[in-house]
N, C-alpha and C positions, 0 to 999 in steps of 0.2 A: 769761815762761815759753817754753820753745822748745815748737812743737806738736808733739803725737805722730805718731810714724812709724807707718808697716805693721807694723813688729817690735812695738811698743807695742800697737796695735790688736789684733794675733794674739792676744797674751797675754789680753787682755781677751775676745777671742771664746771663747778655751779656758776660761778661769773662769766665763764665761757657762754653757756646756755643761755645767762641772762644778756649777755650782748645778742644771741642769736635770736633772744625773742623781741630784741628792739630792733634789729634789722628787718626782721619778719615785719611787724608792725609799720616799718616806713616804707616797707615796699608791699605793704595791702592792695594796694590799688591794681598793680601789675600783677599781682599773685592772685587777686580775688579771695584772699582770706588774710587774717589779721594774727591768727595763731597757729604753729605747726602741733602736729599730733602729739599729746603727751607722752605716749609710748614712745616716739623717736626721740624727743627731748630726755625723757629719764636714760634711755640708751647713751645719748652722748654724755650724760654725767657718770655713767658705770665705766666704759670704755677709757682704759689708760693710754690717751692720744700721745704722751711723751715717750712711749714705749716704741712707737710706731715711726719714728723720726732719728735720723743719726743724731748721735749724742751733742755734736757743735751746736745743733739747732734745738734742743730739747728744751731748753730754757724758755722757747718763745711757743712752744706746744701748743699753748691754752691762748693765746692770742688770736683775735679773728684775723688770720692771715693765712696765705698760701706758705709752705715750707719745702725748701729743695731737698729731694731725697736721694739725689745722683743721677747719672745719665741724661741730664736735662729734663729731669721729671720732677715734678712739685706733688705733694700731698695740698689737695684743696682746702682754702678757707673752711673753718667748721659751720659758719653759714649755709655755704653751698653743700657741704656735706648732710647737713640735716635738711634741707630743702628738697636734695634730690632723692634722699630717703622717704621723705614724707609724700612726695608726688609719687613715689612707686608705690607707697602703701602695703608693703610688705606684710602678710599674716601668718600666724604661727603655723597653719598647715599646709603652707606654700612652697613652692621648690623657685628658685631665685638664680638665674645668671648673672653674674658679675663679668664685664670686660674690663680687664686693666686691676690687676690685684695690686700692684705696686707694692709697698711693705705691708698691707693687709688692714689697714684701718677701716676702709669702707666695708670687707668682708665681716671684721668683728662688729660694727654697726648692725649689719645686716643680720648675723647671726644671732643677735639678740631679739630679733624680730620676726624670723622667719622660720620655718621648720629645717631646710637646708639649703644651702649656698652652694654652688658652683662656680669657681673662679678661674679665668683664663688670663695669665700674663707672659707677654713675649719675651720679657727680659728675664733669663734663666735664675740671674742672681737675686733679683726681688721674688721671684716665687719660691726658691729655696729658704730664702732669709723669712717671708711671711708663712711659710708652712710650720717651719721652726718656732716661730713666734706665737702662734696662734696655739700650737700643740703645748708649749709652755704655759699659755695662760689657760689652757683645758678647755678650749674652744674646740668642741668635737663636733660639729656639724658643718664644717667648710671644707670642701674638695678644690684642690688647685692642680692646675695642669698647665704646660708650658705650650705656649703656641700661637697663632694667628686669632684674636679675639673675634674680629671680623668675620670668621666661618663657623662662631658659636662653639658648641660643643654637643655634634649631633647625637653621641652616646648616649647622652643625659637629658634629651629633648624629648617631649616639649616642657618649656617653662610657663609657670602661673607668672613671671615678672621678669623682666633683663634690666639692668642698670649698667650703662656705658660711660666710663671715667675717662674718656679722650672725645676729641671732636670727631665728627666724619661730614663729609660734604652731602652724603645720602646715607639714609637709614641703611645699613648694610642687609641686601636680601637674605641672607643665611639666617640673621636674628629675626627678620619678620615672619620667615617661616617656621621657626623654632617656637616661636610666641602663641601659646595656647588661645583658642578663642575667648573671649573676655579676658586675657591678658593686656599686661601693658608694659610699654618700653619707654624708658626714660633716657635722654641723652642729649648732649651738645651736636646742633647741626650746623656745618658752616666752616668756612675756612678762616679766611680775615676776619670776618664778622660772623659771630657764633650766637645763636639763640637755643636756650635750655627749651626742650621740645619733648612733651608729651604725647606719646601714640597710643591708642586703644584700640584692640581688636575686638568687631563686636562675635556675636555667636555665629554668625554667618561668615566670619573671616575677613570682613570688611575693615579698613582701618581710618581712623579720624586722627588727626594731629593737630596738636594746639601749641604755639608759642608763646613762651613767657617771658623772661630778661634776657640780656646780654651776658654774655660769659665768656670766659677765655681757658681753655683747656689745649692741651698738648693734642696734635692730631695721632688720630689712630693708624697704628702701625700694621702693614701687612707684609707676609712672607710669602 
């Protein structure tokens, strides 16, 4: 059988986004919206998800399912990636912190939407792979470092937005501190039972949290 061309892969990405749109509509009551931002969906159509997973699972890259990436970690299903990105609402002028780079897919999506992405990854092999791949794809607005994501990236703080791709029992205090006034943090909160949570910081530094749908993420690791 011939290998798939970019034309074939673009069709699969469009289909993936159509499924995301169906999932969003089905969850509209819980989400409070029936559609995601078209900017987010356009980014999902552009970024080649099949490059951000191991070759063995690349044929399943455009299915709406999480995929194993090694070290007992997974890449979230496309619907969850799109939803978390939509909730974060990154803007072209903003600086965004991502906690949990993995192999770089979420960072690549964010890089399409925000001005500068700073991403922290605790697993050295993931960080080096993601950095090389993003560079090969010509993504120039993502900086990656190896470290404990729960401590954020103080040297690059404060951030307009923060996205955490691992679950924490409580929002890490360092991340709340590094969030700008009028900023937003999106993360899964909980251990056995997790809820996707949006935390907004007002101009006075006060925090307001709202919880949305149940999710399942690996736990945020610390060193």
